[in-house]
C-alpha positions in Angstrom: 16.9 -8.9 12.8 16.0 -9.9 16.8 19.2 -10.0 18.2 19.7 -13.5 16.6 23.1 -15.2 14.7 22.8 -16.7 11.8 26.0 -18.4 9.1 24.1 -18.2 5.9 22.0 -15.3 3.9 17.7 -16.1 4.7 16.8 -14.3 1.7 17.7 -12.7 -1.6 18.3 -9.0 -1.4 18.4 -8.5 -5.3 14.4 -9.6 -5.4 12.1 -7.1 -4.1 10.1 -7.4 -1.5 7.3 -4.8 -1.6 5.2 -4.5 -5.1 1.2 -2.6 -4.4 0.1 -6.4 -5.7 1.0 -7.5 -2.9 -0.7 -4.1 -1.0 2.6 -4.3 0.8 3.5 -0.8 0.0 3.9 2.3 2.4 1.0 3.4 0.4 -1.2 0.7 2.2 0.2 1.5 5.8 -0.5 4.3 8.5 2.3 6.8 8.8 3.1 4.7 12.3 3.7 2.1 10.2 5.4 3.5 6.6 8.0 5.5 9.3 8.5 2.1 11.0 8.7 0.4 7.6 11.9 3.5 7.3 13.4 2.6 10.3 13.4 -1.2 9.2 15.6 -0.9 6.1 18.2 1.3 8.0 19.6 -2.7 8.9 19.1 -3.6 5.3 20.5 -1.1 3.4 21.0 -3.5 0.6 16.3 -4.4 0.7 16.2 -1.3 0.6 17.3 -0.1 -2.6 16.5 -2.4 -4.3 13.2 -1.5 -3.1 13.3 1.8 -4.0 14.3 0.9 -6.8 11.9 -1.4 -7.8 9.4 0.9 -6.5 10.8 3.8 -8.9 10.4 1.5 -11.9 6.6 1.0 -11.5 6.2 5.2 -12.1 3.2 5.2 -9.6 3.9 7.1 -6.6 -0.1 6.8 -5.7 -0.2 2.7 -5.5 3.6 2.7 -4.4 3.8 5.4 -1.6 7.8 5.5 -2.1 7.6 9.3 -1.1 7.1 7.9 2.7 10.1 5.9 2.8 12.4 8.5 1.4 
């Protein structure tokens, strides 16, 4: 991302980065923001899967907005 090469991992992709408690799920975004989030996740497929799994586990489509990034 940002065309910067690094030699070490910056974050653990097994930890979800989206949560209704942090108000950072697709449900809190405008349509353009949700579309951008979906496009950004294509660059990080492991993080995308981790977040999708975490949002599905919550089983609350209203708060997660998961359908916007599937």
